[in-house]
All heavy atoms as an XYZ file, in Angstrom:
967
protein
N      98.991    132.678     91.029
C      99.890    133.646     90.459
C     101.175    133.608     91.281
O     101.131    133.486     92.493
C      99.262    135.035     90.516
C     100.106    136.034     89.807
S      99.458    137.729     89.766
C      97.739    137.576     89.831
N     102.307    133.679     90.583
C     103.588    133.722     91.280
C     104.609    134.479     90.443
O     104.497    134.553     89.230
C     104.076    132.327     91.609
C     104.410    131.470     90.423
C     104.843    130.095     90.817
N     103.752    129.519     91.576
C     103.765    128.347     92.157
N     104.804    127.596     92.047
N     102.744    127.894     92.816
N     105.574    135.034     91.138
C     106.654    135.734     90.455
C     107.659    134.690     89.987
O     108.069    133.828     90.745
C     107.313    136.729     91.388
N     108.030    134.782     88.716
C     108.990    133.821     88.173
C     109.728    134.474     87.012
O     109.115    134.950     86.067
C     108.241    132.573     87.693
C     109.152    131.448     87.260
C     108.361    130.196     86.920
O     107.698    129.648     87.804
O     108.416    129.802     85.744
N     111.036    134.503     87.111
C     111.845    135.060     86.026
C     111.552    136.527     85.740
O     111.557    136.956     84.595
N     111.246    137.290     86.772
C     111.009    138.718     86.586
C     109.611    139.050     86.090
O     109.332    140.203     85.759
N     108.711    138.072     86.010
C     107.332    138.329     85.572
C     106.366    137.638     86.533
O     106.757    136.785     87.314
C     107.076    137.812     84.140
C     107.280    136.297     84.074
C     107.928    138.527     83.127
C     106.817    135.681     82.772
N     105.106    138.026     86.463
C     104.077    137.326     87.218
C     103.514    136.234     86.327
O     103.143    136.480     85.181
C     102.954    138.282     87.627
C     103.295    139.260     88.721
C     102.101    140.173     88.995
C     103.693    138.549     90.002
N     103.465    135.026     86.853
C     103.008    133.877     86.079
C     101.711    133.372     86.696
O     101.625    133.198     87.904
C     104.089    132.790     86.114
C     103.828    131.623     85.233
C     105.035    130.707     85.247
C     104.824    129.537     84.322
N     105.968    128.626     84.364
N     100.704    133.144     85.860
C      99.409    132.708     86.331
C      99.144    131.291     85.862
O      99.286    130.981     84.677
C      98.320    133.645     85.792
C      96.890    133.316     86.142
C      96.672    133.469     87.647
C      95.947    134.238     85.385
N      98.799    130.411     86.786
C      98.437    129.035     86.457
C      96.936    128.900     86.606
O      96.366    129.336     87.599
C      99.127    128.044     87.404
C     100.595    128.003     87.246
N     101.217    127.168     86.365
C     101.570    128.719     87.837
C     102.520    127.357     86.427
N     102.760    128.298     87.308
N      96.303    128.281     85.631
C      94.860    128.116     85.667
C      94.518    126.645     85.537
O      95.027    125.955     84.659
C      94.188    128.889     84.505
C      94.485    130.385     84.617
C      92.692    128.643     84.491
C      93.982    131.184     83.442
N      93.652    126.177     86.424
C      93.105    124.837     86.274
C      91.880    124.963     85.377
O      91.056    125.848     85.559
C      92.703    124.261     87.633
C      93.847    124.029     88.600
C      93.299    123.528     89.936
C      94.807    123.002     88.040
N      91.750    124.079     84.415
C      90.649    124.153     83.466
C      89.518    123.223     83.868
O      89.746    122.107     84.310
C      91.129    123.783     82.058
C      92.098    124.768     81.499
N      91.717    125.962     80.960
C      93.443    124.749     81.425
C      92.776    126.632     80.557
N      93.843    125.914     80.843
N      88.295    123.695     83.701
C      87.114    122.873     83.888
C      86.864    122.102     82.606
O      87.352    122.457     81.533
C      85.904    123.733     84.239
C      86.091    124.460     85.534
C      86.492    125.754     85.704
C      85.937    123.910     86.850
N      86.585    126.056     87.027
C      86.242    124.947     87.759
C      85.560    122.670     87.344
C      86.177    124.758     89.131
C      85.485    122.493     88.721
C      85.794    123.523     89.586
N      86.121    121.035     82.683
C      85.881    120.171     81.522
C      85.337    120.955     80.340
O      85.715    120.700     79.189
C      84.925    119.045     81.904
N      84.463    121.935     80.571
C      83.885    122.691     79.452
C      84.872    123.673     78.829
O      84.598    124.261     77.791
C      82.612    123.414     79.880
C      82.868    124.480     80.931
O      83.845    124.352     81.691
O      82.086    125.439     80.978
N      86.034    123.845     79.440
C      87.049    124.746     78.903
C      88.103    124.017     78.063
O      88.938    124.645     77.440
C      87.770    125.464     80.045
C      86.862    126.327     80.880
C      87.576    126.900     82.076
O      88.336    126.165     82.738
O      87.370    128.090     82.346
N      88.053    122.707     78.066
C      89.060    121.921     77.354
C      88.579    121.672     75.931
O      87.458    121.226     75.706
C      89.339    120.595     78.090
C      89.884    120.919     79.482
C      90.307    119.730     77.289
C      90.070    119.719     80.367
N      89.436    121.959     74.975
C      89.079    121.809     73.566
C      89.491    120.444     73.047
O      90.426    119.828     73.546
C      89.769    122.905     72.752
C      89.327    124.296     73.150
C      89.943    125.334     72.253
N      91.393    125.270     72.246
C      92.187    126.132     72.849
N      91.686    127.131     73.512
N      93.487    126.011     72.779
N      88.817    120.019     71.999
C      89.134    118.758     71.331
C      90.436    118.947     70.557
O      90.509    119.795     69.657
C      87.998    118.372     70.389
C      88.251    117.063     69.657
O      89.323    116.463     69.845
O      87.352    116.644     68.907
N      91.485    118.178     70.865
C      92.765    118.372     70.175
C      92.670    118.120     68.671
O      93.408    118.717     67.902
C      93.703    117.378     70.854
C      92.834    116.422     71.571
C      91.545    117.110     71.855
N      91.753    117.255     68.241
C      91.608    116.987     66.806
C      91.103    118.207     66.053
O      91.373    118.362     64.858
C      90.676    115.790     66.574
C      91.258    114.499     67.054
N      92.185    113.787     66.338
C      91.067    113.801     68.198
C      92.541    112.706     67.003
N      91.884    112.686     68.146
N      90.392    119.087     66.749
C      89.913    120.316     66.112
C      90.993    121.398     66.124
O      90.926    122.346     65.363
C      88.667    120.827     66.822
C      87.471    119.923     66.652
C      86.274    120.470     67.404
C      85.076    119.537     67.266
N      83.943    119.988     68.077
N      91.987    121.250     66.999
C      93.011    122.266     67.177
C      94.319    121.951     66.459
O      95.048    122.853     66.084
C      93.300    122.467     68.672
C      92.092    122.849     69.499
C      91.512    124.186     69.107
O      92.286    125.102     68.747
O      90.283    124.328     69.160
N      94.641    120.655     66.294
C      95.926    120.247     65.731
C      95.686    119.502     64.430
O      95.003    118.468     64.409
C      96.701    119.343     66.722
C      98.031    118.905     66.124
C      96.899    120.051     68.050
N      96.244    120.034     63.369
C      96.095    119.386     62.063
C      96.883    118.080     62.031
O      97.933    117.943     62.663
C      96.590    120.324     60.961
N      96.379    117.112     61.317
C      97.049    115.821     61.092
C      97.322    115.041     62.374
O      98.308    114.316     62.461
C      98.364    116.016     60.321
C      98.135    116.707     58.998
O      97.144    116.453     58.319
N      99.038    117.596     58.631
N      96.469    115.191     63.371
C      96.626    114.415     64.602
C      96.119    113.004     64.342
O      95.019    112.833     63.815
C      95.834    115.070     65.736
C      96.096    114.573     67.138
C      97.542    114.837     67.542
C      95.165    115.263     68.118
N      96.884    111.974     64.661
C      96.439    110.598     64.389
C      95.125    110.289     65.089
O      94.883    110.727     66.211
C      97.562    109.727     64.947
C      98.714    110.637     65.137
C      98.181    112.021     65.298
N      94.271    109.523     64.415
C      92.976    109.151     64.973
C      93.003    107.809     65.672
O      91.998    107.385     66.232
C      91.910    109.091     63.858
C      91.439    110.477     63.459
O      91.422    111.368     64.317
O      91.067    110.651     62.280
N      94.116    107.111     65.638
C      94.192    105.766     66.202
C      93.946    105.817     67.706
O      94.736    106.353     68.462
C      95.569    105.142     65.916
C      95.631    103.694     66.353
O      94.562    103.090     66.560
O      96.750    103.178     66.481
N      92.820    105.259     68.116
C      92.455    105.263     69.528
C      92.577    103.874     70.137
O      92.234    103.678     71.286
C      91.034    105.780     69.698
C      90.867    107.216     69.266
C      89.445    107.667     69.417
C      89.298    109.078     68.865
N      87.924    109.521     68.873
N      93.026    102.907     69.361
C      93.107    101.550     69.884
C      94.337    101.395     70.768
O      95.418    101.859     70.448
C      93.162    100.545     68.730
O      94.321    100.765     67.954
N      94.123    100.748     71.901
C      95.204    100.490     72.838
C      95.246     99.003     73.123
O      94.215     98.336     73.186
C      94.984    101.245     74.151
C      94.983    102.763     74.073
C      94.565    103.352     75.405
C      96.369    103.270     73.702
N      96.427     98.513     73.319
C      96.582     97.106     73.677
C      96.058     96.892     75.099
O      96.085     97.808     75.921
C      98.054     96.698     73.582
N      95.583     95.680     75.366
C      95.069     95.369     76.701
C      96.100     95.643     77.778
O      95.772     96.141     78.850
C      94.621     93.899     76.768
C      93.326     93.665     76.011
O      92.579     94.645     75.795
O      93.063     92.505     75.644
N      97.364     95.336     77.506
C      98.397     95.554     78.523
C      98.603     97.040     78.796
O      98.903     97.435     79.911
C      99.696     94.870     78.136
C     100.360     95.494     76.940
C     101.674     94.864     76.621
N     102.347     95.815     75.745
C     103.504     95.653     75.229
N     104.176     94.567     75.485
N     104.033     96.553     74.459
N      98.418     97.895     77.763
C      98.543     99.333     77.970
C      97.408     99.845     78.849
O      97.629    100.667     79.738
C      98.550    100.074     76.636
C      99.809     99.830     75.824
C      99.709    100.397     74.418
O      98.607    100.371     73.832
O     100.739    100.862     73.916
N      96.193     99.358     78.607
C      95.053     99.754     79.435
C      95.232     99.273     80.873
O      94.952    100.011     81.820
C      93.753     99.188     78.856
C      93.274     99.842     77.562
C      92.080     99.091     76.998
C      92.927    101.297     77.804
N      95.723     98.049     81.034
C      95.947     97.503     82.376
C      97.003     98.334     83.107
O      96.851     98.658     84.279
C      96.391     96.038     82.275
C      96.556     95.364     83.607
C      96.936     93.904     83.450
C      97.147     93.272     84.816
N      97.574     91.880     84.719
N      98.082     98.696     82.398
C      99.144     99.497     82.999
C      98.605    100.875     83.397
O      98.920    101.377     84.481
C     100.311     99.662     82.018
C     101.520    100.325     82.637
S     102.886    100.690     81.502
C     102.909     99.309     80.408
N      97.781    101.472     82.541
C      97.202    102.779     82.857
C      96.307    102.685     84.084
O      96.355    103.547     84.968
C      96.419    103.305     81.659
N      95.492    101.621     84.163
C      94.633    101.420     85.334
C      95.462    101.270     86.599
O      95.141    101.847     87.646
C      93.744    100.186     85.155
C      92.584    100.437     84.217
O      92.207    101.615     84.033
O      92.044     99.446     83.669
N      96.546    100.508     86.518
C      97.406    100.300     87.686
C      98.051    101.614     88.123
O      98.158    101.896     89.318
C      98.481     99.263     87.383
C      97.954     97.860     87.279
C      99.024     96.872     86.817
O     100.023     97.249     86.211
N      98.800     95.595     87.110
N      98.482    102.412     87.154
C      99.105    103.699     87.478
C      98.108    104.617     88.176
O      98.420    105.213     89.206
C      99.640    104.364     86.210
C     100.255    105.745     86.385
C     101.478    105.674     87.286
C     100.629    106.334     85.036
N      96.904    104.709     87.625
C      95.886    105.564     88.232
C      95.550    105.060     89.633
O      95.461    105.846     90.581
C      94.622    105.628     87.347
C      93.469    106.285     88.085
C      94.925    106.373     86.049
N      95.388    103.743     89.779
C      95.081    103.172     91.104
C      96.189    103.460     92.107
O      95.930    103.785     93.270
C      94.846    101.665     91.013
C      93.523    101.318     90.357
O      92.650    102.216     90.268
O      93.364    100.161     89.924
N      97.444    103.348     91.674
C      98.562    103.554     92.598
C      98.698    105.011     93.020
O      99.215    105.303     94.093
C      99.872    103.058     91.976
O     100.276    103.912     90.923
N      98.237    105.935     92.179
C      98.340    107.357     92.498
C      97.081    107.919     93.138
O      97.051    109.072     93.551
C      98.675    108.160     91.229
C     100.013    107.831     90.585
C     100.159    108.581     89.265
C     101.160    108.156     91.510
N      96.037    107.111     93.188
C      94.765    107.566     93.748
C      94.785    107.486     95.259
O      95.481    106.664     95.845
C      93.610    106.702     93.218
O      93.508    106.825     91.828
N      93.985    108.359     95.869
C      93.849    108.324     97.318
C      92.497    108.903     97.695
O      91.919    109.694     96.954
C      94.963    109.121     97.989
C      94.948    110.600     97.697
S      96.321    111.420     98.498
C      95.599    113.001     98.825
N      91.995    108.470     98.843
C      90.771    109.050     99.367
C      91.122    110.405     99.950
O      92.096    110.528    100.694
C      90.166    108.158    100.447
C      89.642    106.846     99.869
O      89.273    106.842     98.675
O      89.621    105.843    100.592
N      90.342    111.398     99.618
C      90.615    112.727    100.145
C      89.346    113.547    100.180
O      88.395    113.272     99.469
C      91.650    113.464     99.309
C      91.152    113.790     97.902
C      92.143    114.668     97.155
N      91.615    115.042     95.868
C      90.860    116.101     95.651
N      90.534    116.890     96.641
N      90.401    116.386     94.447
N      89.373    114.520    101.012
C      88.292    115.484    101.109
C      88.848    116.817    100.632
O      89.854    117.296    101.171
C      87.798    115.611    102.556
C      87.143    114.352    103.087
C      85.884    113.977    102.334
O      85.139    114.900    101.918
O      85.641    112.779    102.137
N      88.227    117.430     99.637
C      88.748    118.705     99.121
C      88.908    119.768    100.209
O      89.812    120.594    100.137
C      87.700    119.132     98.096
C      87.045    117.864     97.680
C      87.066    116.973     98.890
N      88.078    119.702    101.247
C      88.166    120.693    102.317
C      89.476    120.574    103.102
O      89.891    121.502    103.788
C      86.998    120.531    103.302
C      85.632    120.688    102.674
C      85.143    119.411    101.992
O      85.441    118.293    102.471
O      84.479    119.527    100.960
N      90.118    119.409    103.006
C      91.370    119.194    103.734
C      92.553    119.909    103.086
O      93.630    119.988    103.673
C      91.693    117.702    103.823
C      90.678    116.937    104.657
O      89.949    117.578    105.453
O      90.606    115.706    104.509
N      92.371    120.400    101.876
C      93.461    121.017    101.132
C      93.175    122.498    100.925
O      92.039    122.889    100.656
C      93.640    120.333     99.770
C      94.015    118.891     99.887
C      93.042    117.913     99.932
C      95.335    118.512     99.965
C      93.382    116.575    100.050
C      95.697    117.190    100.083
C      94.712    116.214    100.127
N      94.202    123.298    101.037
C      94.054    124.716    100.737
C      95.356    125.233    100.138
O      96.421    124.663    100.340
C      93.633    125.522    101.965
C      94.583    125.434    103.103
N      94.594    124.391    103.985
C      95.559    126.266    103.504
C      95.546    124.575    104.876
N      96.153    125.702    104.605
N      95.243    126.307     99.410
C      96.366    126.870     98.671
C      97.110    127.869     99.564
O      96.701    129.015     99.692
C      95.831    127.547     97.401
C      96.928    128.053     96.495
O      98.101    128.053     96.912
O      96.614    128.446     95.367
N      98.192    127.420    100.183
C      98.938    128.299    101.086
C      99.623    129.435    100.336
O      99.764    130.534    100.865
C      99.990    127.503    101.888
O     100.868    126.851    100.983
C      99.322    126.483    102.790
N     100.030    129.172     99.098
C     100.670    130.225     98.309
C      99.683    131.356     98.071
O      99.999    132.532     98.240
C     101.185    129.665     96.980
C     101.869    130.689     96.125
C     103.182    131.048     96.370
C     101.198    131.317     95.094
C     103.826    132.002     95.598
C     101.824    132.272     94.318
C     103.138    132.615     94.571
N      98.453    130.993     97.687
C      97.432    131.997     97.438
C      97.118    132.776     98.714
O      96.926    133.990     98.673
C      96.171    131.318     96.898
C      95.128    132.291     96.411
C      93.935    131.582     95.837
O      93.412    130.647     96.424
N      93.505    132.033     94.672
N      97.092    132.090     99.846
C      96.848    132.773    101.117
C      97.937    133.795    101.405
O      97.664    134.910    101.849
C      96.781    131.752    102.256
C      95.558    130.861    102.203
C      95.624    129.720    103.206
O      96.649    129.594    103.930
O      94.654    128.953    103.261
N      99.184    133.430    101.156
C     100.295    134.354    101.401
C     100.208    135.564    100.472
O     100.429    136.705    100.906
C     101.634    133.639    101.200
C     101.927    132.618    102.273
C     103.213    131.857    101.970
C     103.449    130.734    102.962
N     104.634    129.943    102.620
N      99.871    135.330     99.216
C      99.746    136.441     98.265
C      98.605    137.353     98.694
O      98.736    138.589     98.671
C      99.522    135.920     96.821
C      99.138    137.057     95.889
C     100.768    135.214     96.312
N      97.502    136.771     99.115
C      96.356    137.573     99.562
C      96.746    138.444    100.758
O      96.394    139.620    100.825
C      95.192    136.655     99.908
C      93.895    137.422    100.106
C      92.688    136.509    100.246
N      92.340    136.005     98.921
C      92.127    134.719     98.648
N      92.223    133.814     99.590
N      91.810    134.336     97.434
N      97.515    137.880    101.721
C      97.966    138.664    102.879
C      98.882    139.805    102.441
O      98.800    140.918    102.963
C      98.671    137.765    103.881
C      97.714    136.917    104.698
C      98.396    136.336    105.940
N      99.514    135.456    105.622
C      99.424    134.125    105.533
N      98.278    133.522    105.723
N     100.488    133.408    105.255
N      99.771    139.531    101.471
C     100.655    140.583    100.960
C      99.860    141.705    100.297
O     100.137    142.893    100.506
C     101.661    140.001     99.967
C     102.779    139.146    100.543
C     103.565    138.470     99.431
C     103.702    140.000    101.390
N      98.882    141.332     99.494
C      98.058    142.335     98.809
C      97.306    143.180     99.830
O      97.249    144.411     99.716
C      97.089    141.654     97.809
C      96.055    142.638     97.294
C      97.861    141.034     96.661
N      96.734    142.528    100.837
C      96.009    143.271    101.873
C      96.945    144.225    102.620
O      96.570    145.360    102.909
C      95.331    142.301    102.849
C      94.163    141.549    102.255
C      93.063    142.464    101.755
O      92.746    143.477    102.432
O      92.513    142.185    100.669
N      98.143    143.773    102.928
C      99.112    144.633    103.617
C      99.464    145.829    102.745
O      99.540    146.967    103.232
C     100.363    143.834    103.971
N      99.659    145.603    101.459
C      99.996    146.707    100.540
C      98.837    147.691    100.457
O      99.044    148.910    100.420
C     100.309    146.175     99.145
C     101.648    145.518     99.016
C     102.728    146.550     99.000
C     103.561    146.392     97.772
N     104.623    147.378     97.715
N      97.607    147.182    100.428
C      96.432    148.052    100.356
C      96.335    148.949    101.581
O      95.863    150.077    101.496
C      95.157    147.211    100.217
C      94.939    146.699     98.815
C      93.803    145.713     98.660
C      92.514    146.043     99.291
N      91.454    145.043     99.019
N      96.787    148.450    102.721
C      96.740    149.216    103.966
C      97.945    150.135    104.107
O      98.108    150.795    105.123
C      96.654    148.269    105.157
C      95.340    147.522    105.208
C      95.303    146.541    106.362
C      93.991    145.777    106.347
N      93.945    144.734    107.368
N      98.835    150.143    103.088
C      99.983    151.035    103.104
C     101.176    150.508    103.875
O     102.136    151.240    104.113
N     101.118    149.268    104.286
C     102.236    148.692    105.026
C     103.366    148.358    104.055
O     103.137    148.078    102.891
C     101.802    147.415    105.751
C     100.768    147.653    106.820
C     100.380    146.366    107.498
C      99.341    146.615    108.577
N      98.893    145.356    109.199
N     104.595    148.409    104.563
C     105.721    148.003    103.730
C     105.841    146.488    103.800
O     105.638    145.882    104.843
C     107.039    148.643    104.203
O     107.261    148.275    105.547
C     106.990    150.146    104.058
N     106.136    145.921    102.683
C     106.240    144.472    102.592
C     107.687    144.113    102.349
O     108.306    144.586    101.405
C     105.353    143.925    101.451
C     105.496    142.424    101.329
C     103.910    144.323    101.683
N     108.226    143.296    103.243
C     109.614    142.872    103.115
C     109.716    141.778    102.058
O     108.867    140.894    101.982
C     110.136    142.349    104.456
C     110.163    143.389    105.554
C     111.125    144.525    105.265
O     112.208    144.257    104.707
O     110.784    145.674    105.583
N     110.773    141.852    101.302
C     111.019    140.816    100.303
C     111.366    139.516    101.016
O     112.110    139.515    102.001
C     112.175    141.239     99.391
C     112.356    140.354     98.202
C     113.396    140.927     97.255
C     113.519    140.047     96.041
N     114.468    140.569     95.095
N     110.794    138.420    100.534
C     111.026    137.125    101.168
C     112.488    136.736    101.040
O     113.171    137.079    100.070
C     110.150    136.060    100.520
N     112.945    136.005    102.029
C     114.319    135.515    102.014
C     114.471    134.477    100.906
O     113.591    133.645    100.700
C     114.618    134.855    103.372
C     116.031    135.002    103.825
C     116.209    134.413    105.213
O     115.769    135.046    106.184
O     116.776    133.318    105.283
N     115.582    134.533    100.212
C     115.827    133.548     99.164
C     116.055    132.181     99.792
O     116.689    132.083    100.836
C     117.058    133.937     98.326
C     116.854    135.172     97.478
C     115.822    134.941     96.399
O     115.736    133.878     95.812
N     115.017    135.965     96.134
N     115.547    131.120     99.161
C     115.781    129.790     99.714
C     117.271    129.459     99.696
O     118.017    129.961     98.859
C     115.008    128.861     98.786
C     114.749    129.641     97.554
C     114.792    131.086     97.927
N     117.678    128.613    100.635
C     119.081    128.212    100.697
C     119.477    127.505     99.414
O     118.686    126.765     98.823
C     119.300    127.296    101.891
N     120.682    127.752     98.984
C     121.168    127.129     97.757
C     121.444    125.645     98.010
O     122.023    125.272     99.026
C     122.440    127.831     97.285
C     122.824    127.442     95.880
C     123.956    128.299     95.343
O     123.934    129.516     95.568
O     124.856    127.726     94.707
N     121.008    124.830     97.083
C     121.207    123.389     97.217
C     122.696    123.073     97.164
O     123.447    123.654     96.394
C     120.485    122.662     96.089
O     120.718    121.285     96.177
N     123.114    122.148     98.006
C     124.538    121.813     98.068
C     124.861    120.491     97.394
O     126.010    120.154     97.218
C     124.998    121.733     99.530
O     124.196    120.751    100.196
C     124.869    123.068    100.222
N     123.839    119.731     97.024
C     124.083    118.411     96.446
C     123.503    118.335     95.037
O     122.722    117.447     94.735
C     123.476    117.323     97.344
C     123.951    115.948     96.930
O     124.963    115.808     96.262
N     123.203    114.929     97.297
N     123.878    119.282     94.194
C     123.370    119.321     92.829
C     124.279    118.498     91.938
O     125.494    118.646     91.961
C     123.299    120.774     92.315
C     122.829    120.807     90.878
C     122.384    121.585     93.194
N     123.686    117.613     91.180
C     124.442    116.755     90.273
C     124.142    117.190     88.854
O     122.980    117.317     88.462
C     124.036    115.277     90.462
C     124.732    114.395     89.457
C     124.322    114.823     91.879
N     125.183    117.464     88.086
C     125.008    117.778     86.674
C     124.777    116.455     85.950
O     125.681    115.620     85.849
C     126.243    118.491     86.131
C     126.071    118.929     84.687
O     125.294    118.296     83.944
O     126.721    119.916     84.301
N     123.553    116.249     85.478
C     123.204    114.973     84.864
C     124.033    114.668     83.623
O     124.373    113.513     83.376
C     121.718    114.941     84.534
C     120.797    114.958     85.743
C     119.342    114.982     85.302
C     121.052    113.766     86.633
N     124.354    115.694     82.845
C     125.162    115.454     81.639
C     126.562    114.983     82.027
O     127.102    114.069     81.414
C     125.235    116.708     80.773
C     123.939    117.013     80.051
S     123.336    115.636     79.036
C     124.595    115.537     77.799
N     127.144    115.599     83.050
C     128.466    115.154     83.501
C     128.411    113.726     84.032
O     129.300    112.910     83.752
C     129.005    116.085     84.602
C     129.453    117.432     84.044
O     129.630    117.541     82.809
O     129.619    118.367     84.856
N     127.358    113.405     84.786
C     127.209    112.047     85.318
C     127.031    111.044     84.181
O     127.607    109.949     84.213
C     126.019    111.986     86.271
N     126.256    111.418     83.165
C     126.046    110.529     82.016
C     127.352    110.317     81.259
O     127.705    109.189     80.915
C     124.971    111.101     81.085
C     124.664    110.313     79.834
C     124.174    108.914     80.182
C     123.630    111.027     78.990
N     128.089    111.400     81.018
C     129.375    111.277     80.315
C     130.338    110.382     81.097
O     131.023    109.531     80.526
C     129.994    112.655     80.113
C     129.360    113.438     78.999
C     130.114    114.737     78.730
N     129.328    115.597     77.881
C     128.665    116.682     78.301
N     128.734    117.047     79.569
N     127.954    117.399     77.463
N     130.402    110.576     82.410
C     131.295    109.762     83.235
C     130.898    108.300     83.174
O     131.758    107.415     83.073
C     131.261    110.261     84.679
N     129.605    108.032     83.186
C     129.122    106.650     83.112
C     129.485    106.025     81.770
O     129.940    104.883     81.708
C     127.607    106.630     83.316
O     127.109    105.334     83.138
N     129.318    106.777     80.698
C     129.652    106.274     79.361
C     131.148    106.053     79.240
O     131.593    105.024     78.728
C     129.137    107.238     78.266
C     127.602    107.203     78.241
C     129.718    106.888     76.901
C     126.977    108.263     77.372
N     131.938    107.025     79.727
C     133.394    106.884     79.677
C     133.851    105.657     80.462
O     134.733    104.911     80.014
C     134.085    108.140     80.243
C     133.910    109.343     79.335
O     133.523    109.164     78.157
O     134.150    110.475     79.817
N     133.256    105.425     81.612
C     133.607    104.264     82.426
C     133.264    102.974     81.683
O     134.042    102.027     81.672
C     132.864    104.312     83.759
C     133.210    103.169     84.687
C     132.450    103.272     86.002
O     131.576    104.111     86.182
N     132.783    102.401     86.925
N     132.103    102.949     81.037
C     131.678    101.768     80.289
C     132.609    101.520     79.100
O     132.990    100.384     78.829
C     130.234    101.938     79.809
C     129.647    100.647     79.287
O     129.863     99.603     79.917
O     128.959    100.693     78.243
N     132.999    102.600     78.414
C     133.908    102.476     77.275
C     135.252    101.921     77.737
O     135.808    101.002     77.115
C     134.095    103.843     76.565
C     135.253    103.811     75.589
C     132.807    104.233     75.850
N     135.790    102.441     78.844
C     137.065    101.950     79.365
C     136.964    100.483     79.783
O     137.858     99.685     79.495
C     137.530    102.798     80.563
C     138.041    104.163     80.161
S     139.409    104.050     78.962
C     140.703    103.485     80.039
N     135.855    100.115     80.432
C     135.657     98.725     80.839
C     135.663     97.805     79.617
O     136.310     96.757     79.619
C     134.339     98.588     81.614
C     134.016     97.172     81.976
C     134.671     96.539     83.019
C     133.064     96.462     81.259
C     134.367     95.233     83.354
C     132.763     95.152     81.580
C     133.410     94.535     82.626
N     134.954     98.230     78.571
C     134.897     97.407     77.352
C     136.265     97.305     76.676
O     136.617     96.253     76.152
C     133.858     97.958     76.377
C     132.444     97.678     76.838
O     132.196     96.726     77.570
N     131.523     98.516     76.420
N     137.049     98.379     76.693
C     138.386     98.333     76.095
C     139.290     97.365     76.853
O     140.028     96.593     76.262
C     139.012     99.727     76.081
C     138.421    100.634     75.037
C     139.093    101.976     75.041
N     138.479    102.847     74.057
C     138.615    104.154     74.049
N     139.367    104.748     74.953
N     138.025    104.876     73.122
N     139.231     97.440     78.186
C     140.048     96.548     79.009
C     139.631     95.107     78.776
O     140.466     94.221     78.587
C     139.933     96.934     80.508
C     140.541     95.865     81.394
C     140.602     98.285     80.748
N     138.335     94.855     78.780
C     137.841     93.495     78.574
C     138.227     92.970     77.194
O     138.632     91.825     77.029
C     136.313     93.471     78.755
C     135.779     92.042     78.834
C     134.343     92.019     79.193
N     133.578     92.582     78.088
C     132.302     92.790     78.092
N     131.602     92.539     79.154
N     131.688     93.286     77.038
N     138.155     93.834     76.194
C     138.532     93.468     74.828
C     140.026     93.131     74.751
O     140.432     92.158     74.127
C     138.197     94.616     73.897
S     137.683     94.111     72.259
N     140.832     93.975     75.429
C     142.282     93.731     75.421
C     142.620     92.430     76.148
O     143.479     91.668     75.710
C     143.005     94.900     76.095
N     141.934     92.150     77.241
C     142.145     90.899     77.966
C     141.760     89.715     77.116
O     142.435     88.684     77.110
C     141.355     90.901     79.274
C     141.907     91.833     80.321
C     141.006     91.944     81.544
O     139.876     91.389     81.523
O     141.432     92.576     82.531
N     140.653     89.824     76.398
C     140.190     88.730     75.529
C     141.188     88.471     74.409
O     141.477     87.323     74.107
C     138.802     89.067     74.923
O     137.886     89.365     76.000
C     138.258     87.929     74.107
N     141.738     89.531     73.853
C     142.737     89.369     72.776
C     143.993     88.705     73.299
O     144.632     87.911     72.647
C     143.088     90.719     72.164
C     142.016     91.262     71.277
C     142.473     92.540     70.595
N     141.353     93.173     69.957
C     141.164     94.470     69.907
N     142.047     95.283     70.451
N     140.116     94.973     69.294
N     144.359     89.045     74.519
C     145.547     88.472     75.126
C     145.409     86.992     75.417
O     146.371     86.238     75.418
N     144.157     86.538     75.636
C     143.923     85.130     75.934
C     143.765     84.306     74.668
O     143.857     83.093     74.714
C     142.656     84.977     76.795
C     142.832     85.542     78.183
C     141.521     85.464     78.965
O     140.495     85.064     78.445
N     141.592     85.857     80.222
N     143.483     84.947     73.552
C     143.211     84.204     72.316
C     144.436     83.594     71.724
O     145.545     83.722     71.956
C     142.564     85.110     71.288
């Protein structure tokens, strides 16, 4: 559970018995289950590259621990200070502006190249 956008948001991990068959839930879902060998090979490579040996005991949810400590403090009547806001990022790139600039640069390059080609003809 976390505060986000003025509300409490809860994320749940689902167990296998909680997952529904999408074909029973979504009308007109394609039944084509055939995959090309290269797609299966690529999927295997992706899973292998992202896999790692791990022990579940080595991992713990620090966010949940912090929330639990806050709840316990509130139950004991202690005042809880609001967390400091994270520092604002200073190197934010507007992707749309970067894309437009890249396209504009490409368009100008093509115009110049076209004009040069016409001049040589």
